[in-house]
Backbone bond lengths (Angstrom), bond angles and torsions (degrees), N, CA, C in turn:
res aa  C-N    CA-C-N  psi(-1)  N-CA   C-N-CA  omega(-1)  CA-C   N-CA-C  phi
1 M - - - 1.458 - - 1.511 109.21 -
2 S 1.339 117.47 132.11 1.451 121.70 -178.23 1.520 109.68 -99.61
3 I 1.321 116.16 93.36 1.469 120.38 174.44 1.515 108.98 -63.17
4 R 1.309 114.71 -38.02 1.462 121.23 -178.70 1.533 111.47 -53.82
5 H 1.312 116.46 -52.14 1.453 120.19 -177.52 1.523 112.11 -76.73
6 G 1.329 116.63 -28.28 1.456 119.08 175.29 1.519 111.58 -63.11
7 L 1.326 116.52 -41.11 1.455 120.22 177.79 1.528 111.11 -67.83
8 L 1.319 116.48 -38.75 1.461 119.42 177.04 1.534 110.82 -61.35
9 A 1.326 116.62 -38.75 1.464 119.99 179.33 1.524 110.82 -63.76
10 L 1.322 117.81 -37.77 1.461 120.71 178.02 1.529 110.98 -70.84
11 L 1.318 116.72 -41.07 1.462 120.26 -179.60 1.524 111.32 -69.83
12 D 1.310 118.10 -21.74 1.452 120.81 177.47 1.531 111.31 -64.53
13 Q 1.326 116.25 -18.04 1.461 121.27 179.21 1.529 112.27 -95.40
14 G 1.307 117.27 1.12 1.456 120.17 177.56 1.518 111.33 139.11
15 P 1.339 117.96 158.12 1.470 121.89 -179.58 1.536 111.74 -61.00
16 R 1.324 115.32 144.12 1.467 121.94 178.26 1.526 108.57 -148.55
17 Y 1.323 114.91 159.96 1.463 118.62 174.32 1.521 109.07 -104.57
18 G 1.313 116.59 173.85 1.459 121.86 -169.06 1.506 115.72 -54.22
19 Y 1.336 117.30 -49.58 1.464 118.94 -176.47 1.527 111.11 -66.13
20 Q 1.331 117.65 -35.71 1.460 120.44 176.24 1.522 110.89 -62.10
21 L 1.325 116.34 -42.20 1.458 120.40 179.55 1.520 111.24 -62.97
22 R 1.307 116.04 -43.18 1.462 119.70 178.88 1.522 110.86 -61.78
23 T 1.339 117.16 -46.45 1.458 121.65 -178.19 1.528 111.61 -62.83
24 E 1.326 116.55 -44.44 1.466 119.66 -178.26 1.527 111.53 -70.49
25 F 1.315 116.86 -38.06 1.463 120.14 178.55 1.523 109.94 -59.94
26 E 1.323 117.02 -47.00 1.465 120.61 -178.44 1.519 111.20 -69.58
27 A 1.348 116.87 -34.15 1.464 119.25 179.17 1.519 111.02 -65.63
28 R 1.318 117.56 -39.07 1.460 120.55 -176.31 1.527 112.73 -77.30
29 T 1.315 116.09 -22.53 1.463 119.78 179.25 1.521 111.87 -108.42
30 G 1.329 117.36 9.47 1.455 120.19 179.61 1.506 113.27 64.76
31 A 1.324 117.56 26.63 1.475 122.85 -178.99 1.527 111.71 57.99
32 T 1.332 115.76 24.87 1.466 119.55 177.61 1.520 111.31 -64.81
33 W 1.330 115.53 -36.84 1.465 121.10 177.36 1.531 107.55 -121.99
34 P 1.342 117.24 81.16 1.468 120.16 -175.02 1.526 111.77 -63.25
35 L 1.319 114.36 144.82 1.458 121.80 177.56 1.519 108.81 -116.18
36 N 1.311 115.89 152.86 1.458 119.07 168.10 1.521 108.07 -108.00
37 V 1.308 115.32 160.09 1.459 119.89 -175.42 1.527 110.95 -60.29
38 G 1.328 116.65 -33.98 1.460 119.61 178.59 1.509 112.33 -59.49
39 Q 1.348 117.09 -43.09 1.465 120.82 176.97 1.517 111.19 -60.55
40 V 1.332 115.53 -41.28 1.460 119.77 -177.68 1.520 110.50 -63.15
41 Y 1.333 116.46 -48.84 1.461 118.90 -176.48 1.529 112.01 -70.71
42 T 1.334 116.81 -32.13 1.465 119.41 174.91 1.527 110.46 -63.26
43 T 1.338 115.73 -42.68 1.462 120.09 178.95 1.520 110.95 -67.29
44 L 1.325 117.09 -40.63 1.469 120.11 177.37 1.525 111.05 -60.46
45 G 1.326 116.59 -39.49 1.465 119.93 177.80 1.514 111.94 -60.92
46 R 1.319 116.26 -40.47 1.466 119.63 179.27 1.521 111.21 -70.75
47 L 1.342 115.98 -37.79 1.460 119.16 177.83 1.525 110.93 -64.69
48 E 1.326 116.34 -38.69 1.466 119.50 177.61 1.526 110.43 -67.09
49 R 1.310 116.23 -40.71 1.466 120.58 178.31 1.522 111.09 -59.65
50 D 1.329 116.83 -37.05 1.462 121.72 -178.24 1.528 112.76 -86.38
51 G 1.327 117.14 2.21 1.456 120.66 177.38 1.511 114.50 77.10
52 L 1.339 117.63 20.14 1.461 121.24 -177.43 1.524 112.34 -94.63
53 V 1.322 117.04 -23.28 1.467 121.89 174.31 1.521 107.79 -136.87
54 Q 1.331 114.65 167.31 1.464 119.61 177.73 1.532 108.95 -150.61
55 P 1.334 117.63 151.01 1.467 119.81 177.19 1.520 110.39 -59.70
56 S 1.341 114.96 145.35 1.465 119.53 -176.18 1.532 110.49 -138.06
57 G 1.325 115.22 48.19 1.457 119.97 175.41 1.509 113.78 90.02
58 E 1.340 115.27 178.81 1.459 122.74 -179.59 1.514 109.69 -133.30
59 D 1.344 114.52 158.31 1.460 118.25 173.95 1.525 109.21 -95.70
60 D 1.320 116.51 -176.20 1.455 120.74 -176.49 1.519 113.14 -65.58
61 E 1.324 116.77 -19.76 1.461 120.77 -179.97 1.521 112.43 -94.20
62 G 1.322 116.88 3.55 1.461 120.63 177.17 1.508 115.23 86.84
63 H 1.343 117.89 10.14 1.465 119.84 177.12 1.529 109.63 -73.38
64 V 1.324 116.24 128.18 1.462 121.26 179.47 1.528 109.12 -86.54
65 F 1.318 116.03 121.40 1.460 121.24 178.03 1.529 109.79 -88.00
66 Y 1.337 114.98 147.99 1.462 121.08 176.30 1.521 108.69 -121.48
67 A 1.329 114.92 144.12 1.464 121.29 178.69 1.521 108.85 -125.37
68 I 1.316 116.38 146.83 1.462 121.27 178.22 1.522 109.45 -75.19
69 T 1.317 116.64 145.52 1.463 121.57 177.38 1.525 110.13 -97.54
70 G 1.339 116.02 174.67 1.453 119.82 176.23 1.517 111.70 -60.67
71 T 1.325 115.95 -40.01 1.467 120.30 176.98 1.518 110.57 -64.37
72 G 1.344 115.35 -37.13 1.455 119.36 178.27 1.519 112.19 -64.33
73 R 1.343 116.33 -40.14 1.465 119.70 178.02 1.525 111.11 -64.83
74 E 1.316 116.28 -38.84 1.471 119.55 177.54 1.524 110.29 -64.33
75 E 1.324 116.76 -41.13 1.471 121.08 177.05 1.526 110.72 -61.53
76 L 1.329 116.00 -41.70 1.454 120.58 -179.57 1.518 111.19 -65.45
77 R 1.323 117.79 -43.62 1.463 120.90 179.24 1.526 111.02 -63.17
78 N 1.326 116.42 -39.48 1.469 119.79 177.21 1.523 111.09 -63.31
79 W 1.330 116.16 -37.62 1.471 120.53 179.77 1.523 110.46 -64.77
80 F 1.334 116.45 -46.52 1.461 119.97 179.02 1.530 111.33 -63.96
81 G 1.325 117.44 -31.64 1.457 120.78 -176.18 1.515 114.93 -90.30
82 T 1.339 117.62 -1.49 1.468 120.81 -177.17 1.530 109.94 -111.44
83 P 1.334 118.68 127.79 1.467 120.29 178.51 1.526 111.16 -61.78
84 V 1.320 115.31 150.34 1.463 120.35 173.59 1.522 107.85 -71.18
85 R 1.309 117.65 125.50 1.462 121.99 -174.44 1.524 110.94 -70.86
86 R 1.333 115.31 140.02 1.459 122.33 177.90 1.519 112.82 -116.59
87 D 1.343 116.46 0.46 1.464 118.67 179.94 1.525 111.63 -81.21
88 N 1.322 117.78 -7.23 1.465 122.00 174.88 1.520 107.69 -135.53
89 P 1.353 116.96 72.07 1.465 120.49 -171.95 1.524 111.67 -64.49
90 P 1.330 116.44 148.42 1.462 119.80 177.54 1.514 110.74 -66.99
91 R 1.314 116.63 156.59 1.465 120.92 178.17 1.521 109.59 -65.09
92 D 1.306 115.61 133.08 1.454 121.75 178.36 1.527 108.12 -112.10
93 E 1.327 116.48 116.10 1.464 120.05 -174.27 1.523 112.01 -61.28
94 L 1.330 117.38 -39.48 1.457 119.96 -178.52 1.522 111.24 -65.59
95 A 1.328 117.24 -44.27 1.469 120.08 178.96 1.526 110.61 -62.15
96 I 1.336 116.35 -41.25 1.467 119.91 178.40 1.519 110.26 -64.53
97 K 1.340 117.20 -41.77 1.466 121.29 -179.29 1.526 110.95 -60.03
98 L 1.345 117.21 -46.98 1.465 119.73 -179.09 1.521 111.67 -68.74
99 A 1.338 116.90 -36.30 1.463 119.90 178.28 1.525 110.57 -62.63
100 M 1.331 116.46 -38.01 1.462 120.44 177.54 1.529 111.02 -73.84
101 A 1.331 116.42 -38.65 1.463 120.25 -175.59 1.522 112.32 -60.88
102 V 1.343 117.10 -39.58 1.467 119.44 -176.99 1.520 111.90 -73.83
103 T 1.325 118.04 -10.09 1.467 120.18 -179.17 1.521 112.93 -110.06
104 V 1.328 117.41 -3.70 1.469 121.01 -179.31 1.523 108.91 -104.18
105 P 1.331 118.15 118.77 1.468 120.35 -179.26 1.530 111.35 -60.40
106 G 1.324 115.27 143.83 1.458 120.64 175.36 1.506 115.31 88.94
107 V 1.328 118.82 -5.48 1.463 121.48 179.72 1.529 109.19 -87.84
108 D 1.326 116.35 129.11 1.461 121.56 176.52 1.528 107.78 -83.20
109 V 1.319 115.81 91.78 1.459 120.34 -175.17 1.526 110.85 -64.15
110 G 1.322 116.29 -36.50 1.457 119.57 178.45 1.520 111.92 -60.13
111 A 1.338 116.58 -39.00 1.465 120.53 178.32 1.520 110.74 -67.79
112 V 1.335 116.76 -37.91 1.474 120.53 177.57 1.529 109.94 -60.11
113 V 1.318 115.78 -45.28 1.465 120.87 179.80 1.527 110.53 -63.13
114 Q 1.330 116.61 -44.68 1.462 120.29 -176.57 1.527 111.40 -65.68
115 H 1.321 117.70 -42.68 1.469 120.82 179.41 1.533 110.51 -61.47
116 Q 1.334 115.53 -41.06 1.465 118.79 -180.00 1.522 110.99 -68.08
117 R 1.330 116.61 -38.48 1.464 119.58 179.98 1.529 110.41 -61.69
118 V 1.328 117.45 -43.50 1.471 120.96 179.18 1.522 110.15 -60.91
119 H 1.334 116.55 -45.46 1.461 120.55 -179.67 1.528 111.19 -62.55
120 T 1.323 116.85 -45.72 1.465 120.59 -177.71 1.521 111.13 -67.37
121 M 1.326 117.97 -35.27 1.455 120.74 176.92 1.525 110.52 -63.20
122 R 1.321 116.70 -40.93 1.467 119.70 178.31 1.529 110.67 -65.05
123 A 1.326 115.89 -41.20 1.467 119.57 178.20 1.526 110.22 -62.82
124 L 1.334 116.48 -41.00 1.462 120.34 178.85 1.524 111.33 -61.68
125 Q 1.312 116.83 -40.30 1.462 120.76 177.75 1.529 110.76 -64.21
126 D 1.334 116.80 -40.81 1.464 120.56 178.39 1.526 110.97 -64.33
127 Y 1.325 116.59 -44.20 1.471 120.32 179.85 1.534 110.51 -63.33
128 T 1.321 116.13 -40.23 1.465 119.77 180.00 1.526 110.88 -64.64
129 R 1.326 116.19 -40.06 1.464 119.87 177.52 1.524 110.83 -64.29
130 L 1.325 116.85 -43.56 1.459 120.40 178.52 1.525 111.42 -64.32
131 K 1.321 116.42 -35.03 1.458 119.22 178.68 1.522 110.91 -64.99
132 G 1.332 116.42 -39.35 1.449 119.22 177.12 1.519 111.90 -60.35
133 Q 1.331 116.56 -41.42 1.458 120.46 177.91 1.524 110.98 -66.68
134 A 1.331 115.73 -40.20 1.470 119.73 -178.92 1.518 111.18 -67.03
135 L 1.327 117.54 -35.68 1.461 120.84 178.41 1.525 110.78 -64.61
136 Q 1.317 116.04 -39.62 1.462 119.42 177.23 1.523 110.81 -64.15
137 A 1.340 116.37 -42.44 1.458 120.06 -179.75 1.526 110.79 -65.66
138 A 1.343 116.65 -37.06 1.465 120.42 -177.47 1.524 111.82 -68.53
139 E 1.334 117.51 -22.59 1.459 120.67 -179.08 1.524 112.63 -86.67
140 E 1.317 117.44 -8.90 1.459 120.42 -179.64 1.529 110.22 -75.20
141 P 1.329 117.05 152.23 1.473 120.33 -178.48 1.520 113.59 -58.81
142 A 1.326 117.12 -31.08 1.462 120.49 -177.14 1.524 112.91 -88.53
143 A 1.322 116.71 12.52 1.466 119.89 -178.40 1.526 110.68 -60.69
144 E 1.345 115.63 144.13 1.459 121.61 -178.00 1.526 109.66 -119.29
145 D 1.312 114.65 171.71 1.461 119.63 179.04 1.523 111.65 -60.84
146 R 1.341 116.76 -29.90 1.463 119.06 -178.72 1.534 111.15 -66.38
147 D 1.367 116.75 -25.82 1.463 119.29 175.51 1.532 110.29 -66.74
148 L 1.328 115.72 -40.29 1.461 119.91 176.43 1.527 110.21 -66.08
149 A 1.331 116.64 -40.63 1.466 120.04 178.88 1.521 111.07 -60.33
150 W 1.334 117.09 -42.37 1.457 121.79 179.86 1.533 110.54 -66.01
151 L 1.328 116.84 -36.93 1.463 120.01 176.91 1.526 111.37 -63.40
152 L 1.324 116.17 -41.93 1.466 119.54 179.02 1.524 111.10 -62.72
153 V 1.327 116.34 -40.99 1.470 120.13 178.05 1.523 110.23 -64.08
154 L 1.336 116.48 -43.55 1.461 120.13 179.35 1.521 111.72 -62.68
155 D 1.329 116.56 -41.08 1.466 119.67 177.07 1.531 110.57 -58.31
156 Q 1.324 115.93 -43.64 1.466 119.35 179.78 1.525 110.84 -63.22
157 L 1.330 117.58 -42.33 1.463 121.04 179.92 1.525 111.13 -64.83
158 I 1.333 116.52 -38.62 1.466 120.49 179.16 1.530 110.41 -66.98
159 F 1.329 116.70 -47.59 1.465 119.68 179.13 1.528 110.80 -61.47
160 Q 1.322 116.24 -39.00 1.465 120.45 -179.86 1.528 110.59 -65.18
161 A 1.338 116.89 -43.52 1.462 120.19 179.53 1.529 110.50 -65.26
162 E 1.339 117.41 -42.44 1.462 120.50 178.39 1.525 110.80 -61.44
163 A 1.327 116.15 -42.15 1.463 119.95 178.95 1.523 110.87 -65.14
164 E 1.327 116.75 -37.92 1.468 119.74 179.69 1.515 110.90 -65.24
165 I 1.331 117.20 -39.90 1.460 120.05 178.45 1.528 110.60 -64.20
166 R 1.331 117.14 -42.66 1.472 119.97 177.02 1.520 110.59 -62.18
167 W 1.324 116.70 -40.27 1.464 120.28 179.21 1.526 110.92 -65.01
168 L 1.338 117.48 -40.18 1.464 120.54 178.29 1.526 110.74 -64.11
169 D 1.333 116.68 -39.69 1.470 119.63 175.80 1.531 110.21 -61.35
170 H 1.327 115.87 -42.14 1.470 120.54 178.17 1.523 110.52 -62.97
171 C 1.332 116.90 -42.33 1.475 120.78 179.24 1.523 110.42 -60.99
172 E 1.321 116.60 -42.55 1.459 120.58 179.98 1.525 110.70 -62.11
173 T 1.324 116.85 -43.88 1.467 120.73 178.26 1.523 111.09 -62.74
174 R 1.327 116.21 -42.64 1.461 120.11 179.72 1.533 111.10 -64.35
175 L 1.319 117.03 -38.04 1.466 120.83 179.02 1.527 110.84 -64.02
176 V 1.337 116.35 -42.57 1.465 120.23 178.58 1.529 110.22 -61.68
177 R 1.326 116.55 -45.08 1.472 120.02 179.23 1.520 111.17 -63.20
178 H 1.331 116.47 -37.86 1.466 119.96 179.52 1.525 110.43 -62.86
179 V 1.328 117.33 -43.36 1.467 121.05 179.30 1.515 110.19 -64.53
180 E 1.334 116.76 -41.76 1.467 120.45 179.88 1.527 111.02 -63.39
181 R 1.332 117.41 -43.77 1.467 120.40 179.45 1.519 111.34 -65.04
182 A 1.344 116.11 -38.42 1.461 118.98 178.62 1.524 110.60 -63.43
183 A 1.341 116.64 -39.97 1.463 120.16 178.29 1.530 110.66 -66.02
184 E 1.332 117.44 -39.86 1.465 120.92 178.57 1.524 110.91 -63.78
185 R 1.319 117.35 -43.84 1.471 120.09 179.71 1.522 111.29 -64.39
186 A 1.329 116.32 -37.84 1.465 119.41 178.12 1.527 110.73 -64.64
187 A 1.332 116.61 -40.96 1.471 120.49 178.27 1.522 110.95 -65.09
188 E 1.324 117.29 -39.05 1.469 120.79 178.99 1.526 110.82 -65.13
189 R 1.327 116.88 -39.37 1.476 119.37 178.73 1.525 110.92 -64.85
190 V 1.321 116.88 -39.19 1.465 120.29 179.04 1.526 109.87 -65.52
191 A 1.330 117.07 -42.18 1.470 120.39 -178.61 1.522 111.57 -67.08
192 A 1.346 117.19 -32.93 1.461 120.64 -177.07 1.518 113.15 -85.13
193 A 1.314 117.70 -10.70 1.467 120.12 -177.27 1.523 109.80 -71.43
194 P 1.365 119.09 143.06 1.475 121.90 178.84 1.522 110.23 -66.87
195 P 1.333 116.95 150.17 1.473 119.53 179.67 1.520 109.96 -66.05
196 P 1.298 117.82 149.28 1.467 120.82 -179.97 1.523 111.23 -64.45
197 A 1.349 116.69 146.62 1.466 121.80 -179.96 1.520 110.35 -67.14
198 A 1.396 116.76 147.34 1.464 121.37 179.16 1.515 109.62 -67.85
199 S 1.329 116.51 146.05 1.466 120.73 -179.19 1.520 109.97 -77.76
200 G 1.359 117.88 156.54 1.454 123.08 178.36 1.517 112.58 88.06
201 R 1.360 118.15 165.10 1.456 122.56 179.96 1.511 110.56 -85.62
202 R 1.310 115.06 137.95 1.456 120.12 178.02 1.532 109.72 -81.43
203 K 1.310 116.71 142.27 1.470 121.50 -179.17 1.518 109.87 -74.42
204 P 1.352 118.86 130.21 1.479 121.84 -178.85 1.520 110.86 -73.65
205 V 1.339 116.48 74.28 1.457 121.74 -174.16 1.518 111.21 -60.61
206 A 1.314 117.70 -45.74 1.457 120.92 -174.81 1.511 111.07 -63.04
207 R 1.346 118.31 -40.48 1.452 120.45 -177.81 1.523 110.83 -69.57
208 T 1.330 116.93 -37.84 1.457 120.30 180.00 1.525 109.80 -64.56
209 A 1.320 116.66 -42.20 1.472 119.66 179.49 1.515 110.41 -63.70
210 A 1.319 117.32 -37.05 1.461 120.03 -179.99 1.503 110.57 -65.13
211 R 1.336 117.25 -39.94 1.452 120.17 179.70 1.535 111.34 -63.55
212 K 1.336 116.00 -39.66 1.467 118.53 178.81 1.514 110.45 -63.31
213 G 1.316 116.44 -36.05 1.453 119.19 -177.94 1.515 112.81 -70.58
214 T 1.310 121.03 -24.05 1.453 124.97 -178.71 1.494 111.98 -97.61
215 G 1.355 117.30 -3.68 1.450 120.40 178.30 1.501 113.74 80.35
216 E 1.321 119.43 16.75 1.473 120.48 177.53 1.511 109.54 -70.18
217 Q 1.340 114.31 139.74 1.459 121.55 178.03 1.508 109.08 -104.33
């Protein structure tokens, strides 16, 4: 998530101070990715350092307003016009957890998958309920662009949860096949192994016959 560019998008609509930026950011994304004021001001400091924003006065309460610069607008336009890269995907905790689980002895991977599926199903139900409420709000005469923004975020969360559930089902199927193949390979190794040697010493038949033929007593 690019807080940096999200703040630039808000400042493109006019100067704002830190708390306003935090409130509007969370309102437009449904507080899906909550920010604290410290994050906002840290990001503003970096944007100012890079020449993308600049201070734009204070109000009577001492709030410092920030305004986007020409360079900042160019940065924002480039961000909107550039696809989000997928050749360096972000770390996914669930994928890492399952990758570790299948390599650590004693972990019930099936239980890990099942617990996650239950959690994700509940999240999907919550997102679907929120979407129903958002659709009703979007149809009201006083609906704003932020209602549409929240709907888009909810759609993404729903699609993501649905995809995760399908992936978990796929993981479960793959795990079952892996266990079956391991059992088949073990059975093949047992079948191909040579039979165990007979117990006790074998009688040297050939040597005894040779002695009889030479007349040894």
